[in-house]
N, C-alpha and C positions, 0 to 999 in steps of 0.2 A: 662796557660791561657793566652796566645800570645799576650803579652802588646805594646798595639800601643808607635808609635813618642808621645816626649814630648808635651805636647800644643795639640797631635791630638787624635781625635776624635775614641772614638772602634767604627766599621765596620764591628764587623764578627757575627754571626749569633748564635751563641753557647756558650753559661755565663757558669760561675762559678757558682753550685745550690749551693743555700743557705741554710744550717743547715747541711751540708755534713758531715756523717758519712761512712767511708769506708767500716769498718768493718760492718756496716746493707747492706751496695746494696753487698757486698761480699758473703752475707746471701742470698741476692732474688737472685741473679744470679746463686747462687747454689742449690739452689731451685727450681730454673724458671725451672734447666737441669735436676734436680731428677730423675729418674724412667724413665718409659715409653714413649718418644718423650718429647717436649720443650715446655715450658711456650716461643714463639716467643713474643707477644705484651710486656708480659713482660721488654726482654731482649730490644728490640730493644727503648723503651717508656727510660728504667733507662742509656742504655749509652747513646743515641741521645738528653740527658738534661743533661750530666758530659760533664764542659770539660777536652780537653786533658790531663792537669796534676790533676785533679782527676781520672782520667782514671788509673796512673798510679800508684798510690794508692791504688785504687781498686782490681788493679793485684795484689802486693804484700801483701794486707789483704785477701785474697785468698789464695796465697800460704804460708802463715802463717797459716792461719787456717784449709786448707785443706790437705795442701803441693802436688797441682798441681796445675799445669800451667792452667789458666785463660782462654788466646790465645787458647792452643788445645783443651780442651774443649769445645769452644766457635765452632772453624772447627768442632769437633767429632759430637758434636750437627745439626749444621744448614748448610744447601747447595744452591750452585748455587749462587748468583748475592746476594743473601740477607747477604748470611756465608759471601763472599768478602766486601764487605759496609761495615759488622760490624767488621770484622779482621783490616780494614783499618781504624777504628777511634780510634781501643785498642790498635796503633801502633805511638810511638812518630813521629812525625811531619818530622824530618830525619833520620828515618829510614820509614817510611813510601816511605818519594825518597829513599833512597835505596835499598828498594823492589819496587816498582815503573825501575829504572834504573837497576836494577837487569832481572827482567824478562823480559825488551824490550832486553839487548844484549846475553840473553843464547839460549839454542835450538837455531832452524832453522831459519834462517830471523831472523831481527833483527826490533825491533819495532822502525824504525822513530820518527814517529809522537810523541813517546813519549818522546822521547830522545829532541827533539825540544823543546815543550813543558815546563820541566821542568829547564833547561838549560839556555831556553830564557828567562825568569821569573822569576826565585829566585834570590833575593839580594845575597851580597854579605857573608854576616854573615850562611845566608841559605848553601848557596856554600858550606863555608868553613864544616859545621853542617854535609850537607851531605855528604862528600869524607869523614870523620871521622868515621859517623855510615858503611858505605857500608866497611871502614877498621872490623871496630868491629865488624859487622855482617856474613860478608863472611872471613876474615883474605885474603881480595887480593884487589890493586890496581887500583882504578879505572878509572882514569886516564891510566892504563896500560891497563883494558877492553876493555874502550874506544877504544884506537889507538886499538884492537887487532879485530875488529868489525866495524871498519868504515874504509875511506876512502878519500883520497882528499883534496881539500877545504873544507867539511863538518868536515871535520877531524879535522882540522889543529882548524878553529873556536869555533867547541864540546871540545878541549881543552883549546884554551883561554879561555872560558866561567868558565870550569873548574878551574884557577885557582881561580875566587871571588877575583880582584882583581879591578874591575871597581870605577874609581877613584869616589868618594861622593864629591866631594867638589862642592857645593851649587855657589861660586863668579866663573864668566862665565869670563874668557875674548876674547874682540870683535876681538881681532887680529887671535887669534886658529881661532876661528866658522869661519872670512874669510877662515882661508889657511884653514881650511879641508876640505870646501866648494869646493873650490879652486883643493887641491887635491884629492874628489873623483870623479868631473865634469874630471879632467885632465883622474881618473885613467877607467872610464869609458867612457861615452858620447863621448870627443874628442879624445879616441887612439882605434889605430887597434887591436881587441880584447883586455881585460882588463886585470886590475892590479891589481887582486882579494886577495894583498894582504894588501895594503891600504883600502878594505872596512872591515874585519878581522879587522886591527891595529887599526882605527880608533871609528867602528860598538862593537869590543871586551872590547876597554877600558874605553875609553871617558864616561864622568859623565851622567843621567838622562839628569840634568838642561841643560848642555854642547849642547845635540846631539837634544834634541829640541828648541835651536837655530838655530842647525845647519840644519838640516830640515826644517827652516822655512826661509833662508834665500836661502835653495838648492830650492827650491821652485821662491822665489822671480829672484832669478838669471836666473833658468835654462828654470822659463812656467813647470816644470813638476815638481809634488811630490817626495820622496827620493824613494819612492815604485816603479816608473814608471821607473825608471832607472835602479832598482834589476832586474823586469821581465825583460828589455829586453837584460842586461850585465851578469845577473847570469841562471842558473837552473838546475833544478834536487834537492837533497834535500836539495843544498846549498844556492840557493833560497829560500827557504821553509824557515829552517832557519834562513837568514839574516832579508826575512818580518816580521818573527814571534820573532827577538828583536827588529824589528822596531817599530814594535805595542804595545812591552811590554814598549820601550821609550816612546811612548805618551803617552800612556794608558793599564797598565797589567789586572784589569777590564772591559775592553772591549774589552781585547783580550783574556779572558776569558768566557764573554757572547756570544763570536762572536761563542770558540769553540766549549761552550754549546747547542747553537741553530746547528749546526752541527752536535752534538753527535746522534740530538733526530728527528732529520726533516728527509724527506722522508720514506721511505720503514724501517726496523731495527733500534733499537736504538744504538747506540755502549757503551756499560754499564761500559766496562774496563775506557774508557775518562770521562764517566757519573760519577762514583765512586770516581776516580783517582783526581776529578778538585769539586765536592762538599767535599771530603773529606777536602781535602788540602787546601782550601778556606772557611772550616766555623768559623775560627776563625781568620782572614784575613778580608779580603773584600767583603765577599758576599754581605751586603745592596749595595754598590758599582755597582758589578754585576749585581745583580735584578732590581736596577734602571736603569744603559746600557741597561738591555736585554730591559728591557718592552719599553723604549724610541726607539731602533732597529728592533725590532722581534711587534711593538702594540700588545705586546701580556707576562703577564707576566710571568716570568721564574719557578711560585709554577701552572700553568694551562698547563702548557706545559710539566712538569713532571705529572701530575694528570692523563695527556688524554694518554702522552707514559710508563707509568711501571705500575706496578700493585698487589696486596697484598702487604704481611710486606714490601718487597724491597720499594713500592711504599711511604707507612706512613716513612719508617724511611729516607728517602730523601726529602722528603717534612718538615721532622722539622727539618732536615743540613737546607733547605730552608729559612725558620722560618719566614715566612706570604706570604702570599696574594699579589702582590701592584696593582694588579686589584679593586681587591676589595675600596680601596681608588681613585683610581682613577689621582691620581694627575703627579704631573711630580718632578724633582729631584734637587736639585744645581746640581752635580755630572755630572745627562743626561744635565742638560742648558750647559757643559760647554764642554761635548763633540759636542751638536747640534751646539755650534755658532765657535770649532774647523772645523768641518763640512759644515759650508758655509765661515770658512777664506778661505777654502783650495780647497773651489769651487770657490772665487774665484781668484786666483789670478791664480789661474793653466792653461796654454795653453796648451789644448791637440790639438792633431793634429786629426785630424778623415779621418780615413784612412773605405774606403771599401773592400770589396773583389774579386767583381768582375771589372779587368779593361783589358782597350784597349789591343785585339790580335794581336803581332807581324806577321810582312807580310799581313796582313790581304786583302784578294780574297774577295769580295762581290759578284763576278759573280760564282765562285768557291765553297763557300756557295748555295748557291742560285742551282746552278746544285745538289751538293748532298744530301739539302733539298726536292727536286723535289725525287731526285732518294729515297730517304729513306721512301717517300708517292708514290709512283707508284707501281699499280700491285696488286697483294694480299697479304694482312696480310705489318704491316708499321712499319718501324728499329727504334724506338724510342730509340735504345742509340747514333744514329749519331745525330738525332734531339739534343734529352740532353747536347749533346757533340756539338754540333755547337753554341746553342740557352746561353747555361750556360756563358762559357766560352769568351764569347762575347760580348764588351760595347753596350749599350743601342743604342747608334749615331750609330752605327756597325751595329744596327739589321737593327735603319732607312735602312741601307745603301743597307741589303740584300732584306729587302721588295719591297725598289724599283728596283733592280735587275731582281728580280724574277718576278716580273709584265713584265721588260721589255723585259724578257726571254721565258717564256712564255703565257704572255696575261693573269696571274692568277692571285687571293689575295692568300698571304702567307699564311695572318689569317685565310681564309674561306679553304683555305686545313690545316689548321692545328684542326682547330673546326672537321674538318669530318671525320678526322683522331684517333686523338688523345682523349680523354675520362677524367671525373671525378676531381681529388685531381690533377694530372698530368694534361689535359686539362688548369684548373685557373691557374695554376701557369709556362706553359710555354705561355700562352696568355699573361699575366700578365708581363711578361717579354720581349717582345714583342709590347708593348703600352709603349708611349711616359710616362716618371714619369709627367707631367702634368692630362695628362688624362686616367692612369690608378687610381689615387687619385681622379679624376672625378667624375669615373665611382665605385669606392669604394663608395665616399661619395653620391651616385646616390641611388643606392644598398640598403646602409643603411637605404637610406630611404622610399626606393617602396614598396608595397601590405602591407600589416597587420602590423604592428609594427613597429617599427623605432631600428637598432643595434645603439643604442649610445653610445658605444662602443668605436664605428666605427670613428663614428662622431667627439667625443672627443679626438680621437687616432691623428687625422692625420690635426685635425684643433687648436690642441695648442702647434702639436711637426715642422708644419713647418714653415720655416721663408716668408719673408714677399714675395720676389722675388718668393719661393713655391708657394706660395698662391695666388697672380697674376695670375704665368701661371695657377691655380690652374681652378680660376673665368673665365677665357679666355678659357682654354680645356672642362667647364660646359657647355655655353655660347654657342661656336659652337658645340660642343656635342648634346646639349639636346634641342636646344632654347632656356635657360631660366633665367631668373641668378641663379647663387646659391644661392645668398639674399635670392631672390620671395621663394626657394624650400625647403630652410633651415624654415622662416615664417609661412608658413603654413604646418610642417610637426612638430612641434614645440612649446612649449606654455611656454609662463611667464619668472622668471629669466635664465632658464634655454639654452632657444630663442636670449634672450638678450648678453648672454656668445656668444654662437657658431657667432650671427652674426657681434658683437664687432669682434674674431678672422677670420671670412672671413673676413674684413676686405684689412688684413695686415698694417694696421698701425701703426705697434711696433714702439716705439722710438727706433733707433740706435746708442743713444747717450753709454756714458761714465755715471758715478755716479756722484749724489749729494746730498752731505752728509747731509745735514738740508735735504733737501726736502724728503732725505733716513727717514730721523725719523719721520719727519709730515707723510710718508706714512705709516711707523710702529706703529703709535699715534691708524692713519683711520682703521688697522686691531688688534689692540690690541679693540678699543671698541667693533666694530661688530664682532667680536668673544668673546663676553662681559667679557674680563679679564681687564680692563684699568681702572682703580680712578677713570677719573671723562669723564664727555662725552660731544662733541664739537658738537655736532650738532641731527637731528632727525632720525631716524631708517635711510627711507624708503632713504633720501641724500647718509645714509654712506654708503649704501647694491653699492647704485649707484658709488661711490666714490671708494668704495672697488674693483669695477670687474673693471671699467675703473685702477686702478692701474695696476693690476694681466693682463688685455687682453693689455695692452698699454705702457707698460711703459718697460725701454732694457732690457731683462739680467742678463745683470751687472748693473743696478741699482737696480734691485728687491733681487740680491744677498743681496748688501747690507740691503735692508730694513726689509730683514728675519735676516742677524744677531741683527742689529739694535732692530728686533721684541725680539728676546732671549736675552739684553742684557735687552728691558723694562718690559719684562712680564717674566721672567724663563723660559718660555713655546717654544718648535719649532711648527713654522707656522701650517707648513703639519699636524703635529700630533693631533694642536686644532681644524684645517678645520673639519680633520675625528670627530672629538668626539665633536662638534657644529655645525655638516650642515646635511644636510642627501641628498640621490638623487641625483640627476643626476648633481646638481649643485654642490653639495662637489664632485663628481666625477670626473668635469672638474677640479676645479678649483685645488682639489688634481692633476689631469696629470699637470696642468700650473705650480706647483710650484717642481715637479721632477721632468719634463722638464726642468726648471731655474739649481734649484739646478747639472744633473748629468743626461742627455737626454740617452748615449746611456745603461744607468743604468734604464732609464726607459723600456727603448724597451727589455731589459735583466726579467725582472721581467714579460711582458705581452709570452712574449714565452714562460717562466719558466711556468708559468700557462696554456697556450694555450697547455702544456706536462702533465702537469702534472694529478692524478686523475685520473679514467677510462675517458678513451673518449678520443678521438686530437680533442682541437676546429683546426680546416685545414686554415678555413678562416682567419683567425689572423696570425697563422703561415705564410701563403701563401704571405698575406699581409705585413706583417715587413722585410720578408725578400727576399718577390719583390722589399718595394720600401729602405729597408738602405744596400743597395748589392752593390751598387756606390757611398754610403756616409759614415758610419761610422758600417758597419754589424762587421768588425776588434775588434770595440771598443768596439761593444756589447759583441760578444766571449769574450774578456779580463774580461768583469766584468760579465759576467755568471759567468765563470768558479772561477771567486773569490767569488761569496755570494753564491752559489751553489753548489759549490767544483764537479764538475763532469761540463762538454765541453760539449756545444749545441753540437757540433759534435757528446759526446757521448746521451743526450738524444735525438736527432733525429733520432739517429740508433737505440736506444729502443722501441721509437715509431709513428714509420711509415713503411713501405715498400715496394719494389718492386719497380716500374720506380718513382713513387714522390721523394722514397727514394733518391734517387741515383740525382737528377735531385737535390734536395737539400741540402745533401751534397756537390755534386758540386760551387755551389751558398754557400754553407759554409765558403771554401775552405778548410781548412783545421782543422786537430787535435791536441790542443793546454793541 
């Protein structure tokens, strides 16, 4: 069994079996495979409850007792994914990695993701053992095979990692940290082109402790995380490899939690990835992976495996998982640390927001007005021209086109568009033609009219707009509907939810920096209202009012510090605690505020993903976000989308919409990532 570092707690899910008898186990397996058919239940029960060291002893005893190779017999008796999993468990870890590397580079095409996962995540010792096992098993040199199957900077970095020479000294030189930050900055952001050799040398050789400090200092110096620079400066498999290295430096268990989630989400399961990780981490850090998985994805690894797999394969995976964290419902120290680091990242990052729709060069509103009139005149409508003009002009330019259309033809462009196009395309094009504040006002009005209220639309708009945007919405609402937004919200909502929305609709959020002492006080209020504090400093009603005021009126910068103090104080993340302790629209509103503070582009990326996943598309949400964010941060949203869901926003739209609506959405999306 893998031994933890001296003084460290064992974090694997598989342990040595007590009262272990390898001869008895060998006999049990022999009997399970004897005769017609095999007893798969007995096989999985025995193999998943023995450590890897014990399985090697069973193999030796099997050979001694029956003169047969146990792995060969298991391969013969079992099939499919279950066979791959059980056989994977029978190999010593280094030989398991060697087999994965061999499969990844042999045959047609290379499995780059497998190469990246193994070489980015293994320790020096594990790399040395892998190289030796590969030589022993295949009588070939692993480095030579990798060189023969890869190319460019990707190959260079793989070769560096294959040396297994990452520094392991925990003593860090502050001067060297500053030098590395400067060298990385000059190699990427400050250079015309990129000096990839600097990235390879520093990320491939420096110790984990050193690099964590480099990443922290890089963020403070440049205002952006190292990941953002890597995405901007590198590309292809090389970019993916460097991002994987950074993730493993920050937290190897978090890297694997993310890989497991991506292996099981959406249609189909990436079984090779699932098997490889569950086998290779079962005696290393499976408990840490489970904790972080539950924190990041709000469900246990156990429950996701249970819902995504079947049969003996599922039973064996669940045994390796070792337990269901949803049952306990608790937060964990490792996960709390990840949450704290995430808030730290959110607090100091200065992300440049970028839209995908920009003012057209050589803009001629008269020519555009005439082209649009021509596209709508006579029989039939030229939708392509309408889409091309309107999606490639900024909102300010569209207003000039409206004016020019009126001046030339004495007609209302909006009215003409309404009569010529229909359905989803009409809602999208007409939305783009409206000034942003008037568009938001209309979306709020629609959310409140008729039977039932669209609470999610109200929350999305009011929880994410800036003070200036909220003030403009209030004016537009009054102008368009002759009623104040506050009155409309008062008559259409009730209770705490109404108070939250009205507070957000005043546009009075503070805009200053953080106040550490006040942040600690605010975190204490949050802890008490969410019922996880040791003390109570007020009655429930007054605490609820203070909590609402904190979330609705404190500046984003201050709230980031509050949420960080909350983790320090309670060992819990505020978002997950709100989800656990609250319910209904109040919970959804508070969660939206927290997510918006944490990472607004990611909040919108999640909303877009949910609008297109599963059966049917929520066209209203899809249209509203694409229209309202197109000139603000849609490029950032695109980046968050592909990072989290492993497919581009462009691909998601392409797979979920059709016709002219699809064309217009893709034009606004602005590119394929």
